[in-house]
C-alpha positions as YAML, in Angstrom:
chain: A
units: angstrom
residues:
- id: 1
  name: UNK
  ca: [4.22, 0.81, 0.42]
- id: 2
  name: UNK
  ca: [4.86, -0.48, 3.97]
- id: 3
  name: UNK
  ca: [2.40, 0.21, 6.76]
- id: 4
  name: UNK
  ca: [3.42, 1.42, 10.22]
- id: 5
  name: UNK
  ca: [2.96, -2.09, 11.57]
- id: 6
  name: UNK
  ca: [5.11, -3.67, 8.83]
- id: 7
  name: UNK
  ca: [8.03, -1.28, 9.15]
- id: 8
  name: UNK
  ca: [11.36, -2.99, 9.97]
- id: 9
  name: UNK
  ca: [13.61, -2.03, 12.86]
- id: 10
  name: UNK
  ca: [16.14, 0.79, 12.32]
- id: 11
  name: UNK
  ca: [19.37, -0.16, 10.59]
- id: 12
  name: UNK
  ca: [22.50, 0.02, 12.75]
- id: 13
  name: UNK
  ca: [24.34, 1.30, 9.68]
- id: 14
  name: UNK
  ca: [22.37, 4.56, 9.71]
- id: 15
  name: UNK
  ca: [24.68, 7.22, 11.18]
- id: 16
  name: UNK
  ca: [22.85, 10.50, 10.67]
- id: 17
  name: UNK
  ca: [19.29, 9.21, 10.44]
- id: 18
  name: UNK
  ca: [17.33, 6.65, 12.45]
- id: 19
  name: UNK
  ca: [14.09, 6.73, 10.49]
- id: 20
  name: UNK
  ca: [12.96, 3.11, 10.18]
- id: 21
  name: UNK
  ca: [9.99, 3.65, 7.89]
- id: 22
  name: UNK
  ca: [11.77, 5.78, 5.31]
- id: 23
  name: UNK
  ca: [14.15, 4.48, 2.68]
- id: 24
  name: UNK
  ca: [17.06, 6.82, 1.78]
- id: 25
  name: UNK
  ca: [15.38, 8.02, -1.43]
- id: 26
  name: UNK
  ca: [12.25, 9.10, 0.46]
- id: 27
  name: UNK
  ca: [13.91, 11.74, 2.68]
- id: 28
  name: UNK
  ca: [15.94, 14.79, 1.74]
- id: 29
  name: UNK
  ca: [19.25, 15.70, 3.39]
- id: 30
  name: UNK
  ca: [17.47, 17.49, 6.24]
- id: 31
  name: UNK
  ca: [15.14, 14.60, 7.02]
- id: 32
  name: UNK
  ca: [12.01, 15.99, 5.39]
- id: 33
  name: UNK
  ca: [9.85, 13.61, 3.34]
- id: 34
  name: UNK
  ca: [11.22, 14.23, -0.13]
- id: 35
  name: UNK
  ca: [7.84, 14.43, -1.84]
- id: 36
  name: UNK
  ca: [6.97, 17.38, 0.44]
- id: 37
  name: UNK
  ca: [10.26, 19.20, -0.06]
- id: 38
  name: UNK
  ca: [9.93, 18.71, -3.83]
- id: 39
  name: UNK
  ca: [6.36, 20.04, -3.81]
- id: 40
  name: UNK
  ca: [7.23, 23.02, -1.61]
- id: 41
  name: UNK
  ca: [8.80, 26.36, -2.34]
- id: 42
  name: UNK
  ca: [12.43, 26.84, -1.33]
- id: 43
  name: UNK
  ca: [11.42, 28.33, 2.05]
- id: 44
  name: UNK
  ca: [8.27, 26.39, 2.94]
- id: 45
  name: UNK
  ca: [5.43, 27.64, 5.10]
- id: 46
  name: UNK
  ca: [3.05, 24.76, 4.61]
- id: 47
  name: UNK
  ca: [0.53, 22.31, 6.04]
- id: 48
  name: UNK
  ca: [-0.12, 18.63, 5.46]
- id: 49
  name: UNK
  ca: [-3.44, 16.99, 6.34]
- id: 50
  name: UNK
  ca: [-4.11, 13.25, 6.19]
- id: 51
  name: UNK
  ca: [-7.49, 11.60, 6.73]
- id: 52
  name: UNK
  ca: [-8.58, 7.99, 6.50]
- id: 53
  name: UNK
  ca: [-11.58, 6.85, 4.45]
- id: 54
  name: UNK
  ca: [-12.46, 10.19, 2.88]
- id: 55
  name: UNK
  ca: [-12.14, 10.99, -0.81]
- id: 56
  name: UNK
  ca: [-9.85, 13.85, -1.91]
- id: 57
  name: UNK
  ca: [-12.69, 16.05, -3.16]
- id: 58
  name: UNK
  ca: [-14.52, 15.59, 0.13]
- id: 59
  name: UNK
  ca: [-11.38, 16.47, 2.07]
- id: 60
  name: UNK
  ca: [-10.99, 19.69, 0.10]
- id: 61
  name: UNK
  ca: [-14.62, 20.58, 0.76]
- id: 62
  name: UNK
  ca: [-14.21, 19.99, 4.51]
- id: 63
  name: UNK
  ca: [-11.30, 22.44, 4.44]
- id: 64
  name: UNK
  ca: [-13.58, 25.04, 2.87]
- id: 65
  name: UNK
  ca: [-12.43, 24.94, -0.74]
- id: 66
  name: UNK
  ca: [-14.94, 25.68, -3.49]
- id: 67
  name: UNK
  ca: [-15.80, 22.50, -5.47]
- id: 68
  name: UNK
  ca: [-16.28, 24.56, -8.63]
- id: 69
  name: UNK
  ca: [-12.56, 25.41, -8.54]
- id: 70
  name: UNK
  ca: [-11.32, 21.79, -8.28]
- id: 71
  name: UNK
  ca: [-9.39, 20.55, -11.29]
- id: 72
  name: UNK
  ca: [-7.36, 17.46, -12.16]
- id: 73
  name: UNK
  ca: [-3.67, 18.11, -11.73]
- id: 74
  name: UNK
  ca: [-0.59, 16.94, -13.56]
- id: 75
  name: UNK
  ca: [2.34, 18.26, -11.60]
- id: 76
  name: UNK
  ca: [4.87, 20.24, -13.66]
- id: 77
  name: UNK
  ca: [8.41, 18.96, -13.92]
- id: 78
  name: UNK
  ca: [9.92, 22.08, -12.33]
- id: 79
  name: UNK
  ca: [9.06, 25.26, -10.41]
- id: 80
  name: UNK
  ca: [9.36, 28.60, -12.21]
- id: 81
  name: UNK
  ca: [11.16, 30.24, -9.27]
- id: 82
  name: UNK
  ca: [12.25, 29.66, -5.67]
- id: 83
  name: UNK
  ca: [9.04, 31.13, -4.25]
- id: 84
  name: UNK
  ca: [6.65, 28.83, -6.12]
- id: 85
  name: UNK
  ca: [5.42, 25.36, -5.19]
- id: 86
  name: UNK
  ca: [4.66, 22.70, -7.78]
- id: 87
  name: UNK
  ca: [0.88, 22.87, -7.08]
- id: 88
  name: UNK
  ca: [1.04, 26.67, -7.31]
- id: 89
  name: UNK
  ca: [2.91, 26.39, -10.59]
- id: 90
  name: UNK
  ca: [0.29, 23.96, -11.89]
- id: 91
  name: UNK
  ca: [-2.37, 26.59, -11.20]
- id: 92
  name: UNK
  ca: [-0.27, 29.51, -12.43]
- id: 93
  name: UNK
  ca: [-0.59, 31.22, -9.05]
- id: 94
  name: UNK
  ca: [1.61, 34.23, -8.39]
- id: 95
  name: UNK
  ca: [3.47, 33.45, -5.13]
- id: 96
  name: UNK
  ca: [1.91, 35.17, -2.13]
- id: 97
  name: UNK
  ca: [-1.49, 35.80, -3.72]
- id: 98
  name: UNK
  ca: [-3.28, 32.64, -2.60]
- id: 99
  name: UNK
  ca: [-2.66, 29.10, -1.46]
- id: 100
  name: UNK
  ca: [-2.73, 26.01, -3.64]
- id: 101
  name: UNK
  ca: [-4.28, 22.87, -2.17]
- id: 102
  name: UNK
  ca: [-3.24, 19.54, -3.67]
- id: 103
  name: UNK
  ca: [-5.21, 16.40, -2.78]
- id: 104
  name: UNK
  ca: [-4.81, 12.74, -3.58]
- id: 105
  name: UNK
  ca: [-5.40, 9.31, -2.14]
- id: 106
  name: UNK
  ca: [-2.93, 6.50, -1.59]
- id: 107
  name: UNK
  ca: [-4.47, 3.39, -0.09]
- id: 108
  name: UNK
  ca: [-6.97, 4.15, 2.66]
- id: 109
  name: UNK
  ca: [-5.62, 7.65, 3.32]
- id: 110
  name: UNK
  ca: [-6.22, 10.95, 1.57]
- id: 111
  name: UNK
  ca: [-3.67, 13.72, 1.86]
- id: 112
  name: UNK
  ca: [-4.20, 17.44, 1.33]
- id: 113
  name: UNK
  ca: [-1.07, 19.54, 0.90]
- id: 114
  name: UNK
  ca: [-1.48, 23.28, 1.51]
- id: 115
  name: UNK
  ca: [1.51, 25.11, 0.08]
- id: 116
  name: UNK
  ca: [0.98, 28.32, 2.09]
- id: 117
  name: UNK
  ca: [-0.34, 27.20, 5.48]
- id: 118
  name: UNK
  ca: [-3.76, 28.81, 4.98]
- id: 119
  name: UNK
  ca: [-5.40, 25.77, 6.60]
- id: 120
  name: UNK
  ca: [-4.31, 24.44, 9.96]
- id: 121
  name: UNK
  ca: [-4.89, 22.50, 13.15]
- id: 122
  name: UNK
  ca: [-8.44, 23.77, 13.61]
- id: 123
  name: UNK
  ca: [-9.43, 21.71, 10.57]
- id: 124
  name: UNK
  ca: [-8.26, 18.37, 11.96]
- id: 125
  name: UNK
  ca: [-11.34, 17.63, 14.06]
- id: 126
  name: UNK
  ca: [-13.65, 18.39, 11.12]
- id: 127
  name: UNK
  ca: [-11.68, 16.03, 8.88]
- id: 128
  name: UNK
  ca: [-11.95, 13.31, 11.52]
- id: 129
  name: UNK
  ca: [-15.75, 13.53, 11.92]
- id: 130
  name: UNK
  ca: [-17.98, 10.45, 11.59]
- id: 131
  name: UNK
  ca: [-15.50, 7.97, 13.00]
- id: 132
  name: UNK
  ca: [-12.51, 8.88, 10.83]
- id: 133
  name: UNK
  ca: [-8.90, 9.42, 11.94]
- id: 134
  name: UNK
  ca: [-7.04, 12.54, 10.80]
- id: 135
  name: UNK
  ca: [-3.80, 14.35, 11.47]
- id: 136
  name: UNK
  ca: [-2.33, 17.71, 10.54]
- id: 137
  name: UNK
  ca: [1.28, 18.87, 10.57]
- id: 138
  name: UNK
  ca: [2.30, 22.48, 10.11]
- id: 139
  name: UNK
  ca: [5.78, 23.84, 9.40]
- id: 140
  name: UNK
  ca: [6.36, 27.58, 9.22]
- id: 141
  name: UNK
  ca: [9.00, 29.68, 7.54]
- id: 142
  name: UNK
  ca: [10.32, 30.32, 11.08]
- id: 143
  name: UNK
  ca: [10.71, 26.54, 11.70]
- id: 144
  name: UNK
  ca: [7.69, 26.34, 14.01]
- id: 145
  name: UNK
  ca: [6.60, 22.72, 13.72]
- id: 146
  name: UNK
  ca: [3.59, 20.99, 15.25]
- id: 147
  name: UNK
  ca: [1.09, 18.15, 14.85]
- id: 148
  name: UNK
  ca: [-2.55, 17.53, 15.73]
- id: 149
  name: UNK
  ca: [-4.21, 14.11, 15.82]
- id: 150
  name: UNK
  ca: [-7.97, 13.57, 16.04]
- id: 151
  name: UNK
  ca: [-10.44, 10.68, 15.86]
- id: 152
  name: UNK
  ca: [-14.21, 10.88, 15.43]
- id: 153
  name: UNK
  ca: [-14.28, 14.65, 15.78]
- id: 154
  name: UNK
  ca: [-12.23, 14.74, 18.99]
- id: 155
  name: UNK
  ca: [-8.68, 16.04, 19.27]
- id: 156
  name: UNK
  ca: [-6.54, 13.43, 21.01]
- id: 157
  name: UNK
  ca: [-3.10, 15.05, 20.78]
- id: 158
  name: UNK
  ca: [-1.41, 18.32, 19.95]
- id: 159
  name: UNK
  ca: [2.37, 18.28, 19.77]
- id: 160
  name: UNK
  ca: [4.80, 21.16, 19.41]
- id: 161
  name: UNK
  ca: [8.31, 20.11, 18.45]
- id: 162
  name: UNK
  ca: [9.87, 22.68, 20.78]
- id: 163
  name: UNK
  ca: [8.23, 20.98, 23.77]
- id: 164
  name: UNK
  ca: [8.50, 17.38, 22.59]
- id: 165
  name: UNK
  ca: [10.44, 14.91, 24.73]
- id: 166
  name: UNK
  ca: [10.23, 11.55, 23.01]
- id: 167
  name: UNK
  ca: [11.28, 9.50, 26.02]
- id: 168
  name: UNK
  ca: [8.64, 11.06, 28.24]
- id: 169
  name: UNK
  ca: [5.89, 11.78, 25.73]
- id: 170
  name: UNK
  ca: [5.73, 8.66, 23.55]
- id: 171
  name: UNK
  ca: [4.13, 6.38, 26.20]
- id: 172
  name: UNK
  ca: [1.20, 8.79, 26.63]
- id: 173
  name: UNK
  ca: [0.38, 9.13, 22.93]
- id: 174
  name: UNK
  ca: [-2.52, 7.29, 21.25]
- id: 175
  name: UNK
  ca: [-1.32, 3.94, 19.94]
- id: 176
  name: UNK
  ca: [-1.39, 4.84, 16.23]
- id: 177
  name: UNK
  ca: [0.40, 8.13, 16.80]
- id: 178
  name: UNK
  ca: [3.03, 6.56, 19.04]
- id: 179
  name: UNK
  ca: [3.74, 3.97, 16.34]
- id: 180
  name: UNK
  ca: [3.99, 6.75, 13.73]
- id: 181
  name: UNK
  ca: [6.55, 8.69, 15.78]
- id: 182
  name: UNK
  ca: [8.61, 5.55, 16.27]
- id: 183
  name: UNK
  ca: [8.63, 5.01, 12.51]
- id: 184
  name: UNK
  ca: [9.47, 8.70, 11.97]
- id: 185
  name: UNK
  ca: [12.51, 8.34, 14.21]
- id: 186
  name: UNK
  ca: [15.06, 11.13, 14.62]
- id: 187
  name: UNK
  ca: [17.57, 12.89, 12.44]
- id: 188
  name: UNK
  ca: [20.84, 14.17, 13.85]
- id: 189
  name: UNK
  ca: [21.81, 17.78, 13.26]
- id: 190
  name: UNK
  ca: [24.77, 19.64, 14.71]
- id: 191
  name: UNK
  ca: [22.45, 22.11, 16.44]
- id: 192
  name: UNK
  ca: [20.55, 19.36, 18.30]
- id: 193
  name: UNK
  ca: [21.46, 17.19, 21.25]
- id: 194
  name: UNK
  ca: [21.58, 13.43, 20.47]
- id: 195
  name: UNK
  ca: [18.03, 12.08, 20.36]
- id: 196
  name: UNK
  ca: [16.46, 15.54, 20.42]
- id: 197
  name: UNK
  ca: [13.54, 15.78, 17.96]
- id: 198
  name: UNK
  ca: [14.37, 17.53, 14.72]
- id: 199
  name: UNK
  ca: [12.02, 20.05, 13.12]
- id: 200
  name: UNK
  ca: [10.82, 17.63, 10.41]
- id: 201
  name: UNK
  ca: [9.71, 14.88, 12.79]
- id: 202
  name: UNK
  ca: [6.05, 15.92, 12.76]
- id: 203
  name: UNK
  ca: [5.84, 15.83, 8.97]
- id: 204
  name: UNK
  ca: [7.51, 12.40, 8.98]
- id: 205
  name: UNK
  ca: [5.09, 11.19, 11.67]
- id: 206
  name: UNK
  ca: [2.03, 12.31, 9.69]
- id: 207
  name: UNK
  ca: [3.43, 10.59, 6.60]
- id: 208
  name: UNK
  ca: [4.15, 7.45, 8.63]
- id: 209
  name: UNK
  ca: [0.63, 7.45, 10.05]
- id: 210
  name: UNK
  ca: [-0.81, 7.43, 6.52]
- id: 211
  name: UNK
  ca: [1.96, 5.20, 5.03]
- id: 212
  name: UNK
  ca: [3.03, 8.00, 2.68]
- id: 213
  name: UNK
  ca: [6.56, 6.71, 2.10]
- id: 214
  name: UNK
  ca: [6.62, 8.13, -1.38]
- id: 215
  name: UNK
  ca: [8.27, 10.45, -3.88]
- id: 216
  name: UNK
  ca: [6.86, 13.03, -6.28]
- id: 217
  name: UNK
  ca: [7.20, 10.41, -9.02]
- id: 218
  name: UNK
  ca: [4.80, 8.21, -7.05]
- id: 219
  name: UNK
  ca: [2.24, 11.04, -7.09]
- id: 220
  name: UNK
  ca: [2.16, 10.92, -10.89]
- id: 221
  name: UNK
  ca: [0.62, 7.44, -10.56]
- id: 222
  name: UNK
  ca: [-2.46, 8.57, -8.58]
- id: 223
  name: UNK
  ca: [-5.27, 10.97, -9.53]
- id: 224
  name: UNK
  ca: [-4.64, 14.43, -8.07]
- id: 225
  name: UNK
  ca: [-6.91, 17.43, -7.54]
- id: 226
  name: UNK
  ca: [-5.68, 20.99, -7.16]
- id: 227
  name: UNK
  ca: [-7.50, 24.18, -6.26]
- id: 228
  name: UNK
  ca: [-6.67, 27.76, -5.31]
- id: 229
  name: UNK
  ca: [-7.65, 28.66, -1.77]
- id: 230
  name: UNK
  ca: [-7.93, 31.84, 0.23]
...
């Protein structure tokens, strides 16, 4: 998978999307990373954490999950209904009763996907302790979208999509985060002005930061842990 530094320039042939790090089969029609939209329920209210140089089980523990509840996960091929996520279906969780946390590692980065948004930005600094880098993106059922970036236990950036101005804000971002947003690019929608950030840009930026240019099929090739939470 390409890193942020290796990502090619945007293609001039892209009309609706200028997302240089993401091949067409890695984004859905709205511009969301397809592995996240395929994991999520039909109306997602979810969180994605990424952290460098921390194992998945350790990441789950930092988030407050009980190690005794961790179990290897083979994602099911389908969701039982529109309200369920694939991790929730793997655990047999009734939608709305608790969250399902899914963790795995690809390269140097661990991801933790929270299908119900029970974890959040307050966890980012803890994940980044002891010299690590971490980022969290949250997307609510009301299309509230935001991102937190932290290094060595210190929050370096908090971004809300509604207040994001890429032209003005990119130069002031930490280098790694600025590169991730450039890779994430923008997606045109009829309700947005040209160049205005779309609501999936923070999830794309977190994925770009951790080089998670993947699909659900790619997740079947890495060991996964799942646990109920909350």
